[in-house]
C-alpha positions as a printed Julia matrix, in Angstrom:
218×3 Matrix{Float64}:
  -0.14    0.04   0.23
   2.79    2.46   0.9
   4.57    1.66  -2.64
   1.44    2.1   -4.37
   0.57    5.42  -2.89
   4.28    6.63  -3.33
   4.01    5.68  -7.12
   0.97    8.12  -7.49
   2.74   10.85  -6.01
   0.98   10.93  -2.58
   2.58   11.85   0.63
   2.55    8.49   3.08
   2.7     9.41   6.75
   5.26    7.47   8.73
   3.26    6.8   11.6
   2.29    3.76  13.62
  -1.39    4.31  12.93
  -0.1     3.86   8.78
   2.02    0.76   9.54
  -0.77   -0.62  11.65
  -3.0    -1.02   8.65
  -1.02   -4.24   7.46
  -3.02   -5.77  10.51
  -6.25   -4.47   9.61
  -6.29   -6.62   6.25
  -6.99   -9.66   8.36
  -8.18   -8.08  11.87
 -10.73   -5.69  10.21
 -10.95   -2.09   9.99
  -9.03   -0.36  12.83
  -8.87   -3.82  14.49
 -12.51   -4.36  15.3
 -12.19   -8.15  14.16
 -13.15   -9.66  10.85
 -16.45  -10.85   9.92
 -16.02  -14.35   9.73
 -15.17  -14.5   13.35
 -12.03  -16.32  12.83
  -9.39  -13.03  13.38
 -10.09  -11.6   16.67
 -10.6    -8.0   17.6
  -7.47   -6.0   18.47
  -8.94   -2.73  19.43
  -9.11   -1.84  23.18
  -7.69   -4.97  24.37
  -4.96   -4.7   27.37
  -1.63   -3.69  25.83
   0.26   -6.12  27.87
  -2.21   -8.99  26.5
  -1.34   -7.75  22.92
   2.17   -7.7   23.42
   2.44  -11.34  24.76
   0.43  -12.63  22.09
   2.8   -10.94  19.4
   5.75  -12.36  21.23
   3.8   -15.87  21.37
   3.41  -16.06  17.56
   6.94  -14.68  16.93
   8.45  -17.0   19.27
   6.57  -20.14  18.28
   4.03  -20.64  21.32
   1.13  -19.95  18.96
   1.13  -21.38  15.52
  -0.17  -19.53  12.44
   2.38  -19.39   9.77
   1.1   -15.98   8.49
   1.31  -14.11  11.72
   4.61  -15.65  12.68
   6.2   -14.86   9.36
   4.57  -11.21   9.41
   6.49  -10.28  12.72
   9.33  -12.41  12.7
  11.66   -9.64  11.99
  10.18   -7.07  14.41
  11.74   -6.36  17.53
  10.29   -6.6   21.24
  10.27   -2.62  21.49
   8.56   -2.29  18.07
   5.94   -4.91  19.03
   5.17   -3.21  22.38
   4.72   -0.02  20.21
   2.11   -1.84  17.99
   0.38   -3.49  20.96
  -0.27   -0.14  22.55
  -1.45    1.52  19.25
  -4.47   -1.05  19.06
  -4.8    -0.98  23.16
  -5.58    2.83  22.64
  -8.4     2.27  20.18
 -11.83    2.94  21.71
 -14.18    1.54  19.22
 -17.99   -0.09  19.46
 -18.58   -3.56  19.72
 -20.46   -5.89  17.64
 -23.74   -7.37  18.89
 -24.06  -10.38  20.76
 -24.62  -13.8   19.14
 -27.58  -15.79  19.89
 -27.25  -19.07  21.99
 -29.32  -22.24  21.63
 -28.65  -23.72  25.14
 -31.23  -25.39  27.16
 -31.94  -23.61  30.71
 -29.89  -26.14  32.69
 -27.28  -25.56  29.87
 -27.32  -21.98  30.54
 -27.09  -22.17  34.2
 -23.96  -24.33  34.29
 -22.22  -21.82  31.71
 -23.09  -18.92  33.96
 -21.66  -21.09  37.1
 -18.7   -21.74  35.26
 -17.96  -18.25  34.08
 -18.94  -16.55  37.71
 -18.12  -19.29  40.15
 -16.05  -21.87  38.18
 -15.85  -25.73  38.9
 -13.59  -26.16  42.25
 -14.16  -29.95  41.94
 -12.27  -29.88  38.72
  -9.97  -27.02  39.81
 -11.58  -24.34  37.33
 -11.63  -21.13  38.51
 -14.21  -18.59  37.52
 -13.63  -16.93  34.37
 -14.43  -13.41  36.49
 -11.28  -14.16  38.63
  -8.95  -13.22  36.09
 -11.11  -11.66  33.31
 -12.89   -9.08  35.54
 -16.2    -9.19  37.19
 -17.57   -7.69  33.71
 -15.81  -10.1   31.59
 -14.32   -7.32  29.73
 -10.62   -8.37  30.83
  -8.09   -6.92  33.51
  -5.08   -4.56  33.08
  -2.32   -5.03  32.43
  -2.4    -8.3   30.57
  -5.89  -10.2   30.81
  -8.35  -10.01  27.63
 -11.66   -9.58  27.61
 -14.05  -12.5   26.63
 -17.21  -10.51  25.66
 -17.65   -9.36  21.98
 -15.88  -12.36  20.38
 -17.45  -14.91  18.37
 -18.35  -18.51  19.52
 -16.27  -19.89  16.62
 -12.94  -18.16  17.81
 -13.54  -18.95  21.49
 -14.07  -22.56  20.44
 -11.08  -22.27  18.14
  -8.68  -21.07  21.09
  -9.98  -23.47  23.62
  -9.57  -26.23  21.44
  -5.99  -24.9   20.72
  -5.0   -24.47  24.26
  -6.39  -28.56  24.76
  -4.38  -29.5   21.82
  -1.13  -27.88  22.52
  -1.48  -25.83  19.3
  -1.55  -22.77  21.47
   0.63  -22.05  24.22
   1.4   -19.16  26.67
   4.57  -18.69  28.66
   4.87  -21.21  31.08
   3.06  -21.92  33.52
   0.4   -22.17  31.09
  -2.87  -21.66  33.13
  -5.23  -21.63  30.44
  -3.95  -24.9   28.77
  -4.67  -26.5   32.28
  -8.02  -24.93  32.58
  -9.17  -25.85  28.88
  -8.07  -29.43  29.65
 -10.28  -29.74  32.58
 -13.25  -28.73  30.66
 -15.35  -31.4   29.24
 -16.79  -31.16  25.72
 -20.17  -30.05  26.92
 -18.88  -27.5   29.26
 -16.41  -25.83  26.52
 -19.55  -25.69  24.34
 -22.01  -24.34  26.66
 -19.46  -21.6   27.99
 -18.65  -20.4   24.56
 -21.97  -19.82  23.52
 -22.94  -18.23  26.92
 -19.84  -15.72  26.59
 -20.86  -15.0   22.96
 -24.25  -14.32  23.68
 -23.58  -11.8   26.5
 -24.08   -8.1   25.81
 -21.44   -5.68  26.58
 -21.75   -3.91  29.88
 -22.47    0.18  29.82
 -18.48    0.24  30.53
 -16.57   -2.07  28.02
 -13.2    -1.39  29.15
 -10.89   -3.56  31.05
 -10.95   -3.24  34.75
  -7.96   -1.75  36.35
  -6.46   -4.51  37.94
  -7.51   -8.26  38.72
 -10.28   -8.39  41.15
  -7.92  -10.48  43.5
  -4.76  -12.43  43.42
  -4.93  -14.68  40.45
  -6.21  -18.18  41.61
  -3.65  -19.86  39.35
   0.21  -19.25  38.53
   0.26  -17.74  35.23
   3.09  -17.25  33.01
   1.84  -14.44  30.9
   0.74  -12.27  33.83
   3.05   -9.84  35.62
   5.23  -11.26  38.39
């Protein structure tokens, strides 16, 4: 795009926003997410989370060739700048997706999200992702405003080992502790929830994290 504009004699601003346009071809205009639900939203997610994921793609903990090749030559400092750019964007979210859950399935999903399942060692989603499930600064993403397909894909990737985080990988442990039925109900529940009036990430975790997670500041 930059070369094409230059060839037309147009001035191309050398800004981070201009360079970040390379990301929006997949992640949607301004990082709002692609309409197919596969490429997730970047806008407004905590900068620490976005930075961790860029490092995970670059360093081989997450497996998607296009992303890994795109950012392979980029330094830690530049990836941190890029993460900060998308984190600073305050944009509307898409409407929730309707769920096809029975009343017992819905109740089970709500319980997992807000209370967890202590018998299986599964903490509540809200323990890290915030009471509003919109994420927690500085490095935990929101779970609302994401498609069911994306949520299924990521939990499945953690189960299979295709997606990994810096050890200890708490999300892999949680994903492997969920049954297929619980995973299906939970992703439908999360994708169907409306965003609260204030959709921004919480300023901090509501309490110390229930599990040791390598992606969180220590």
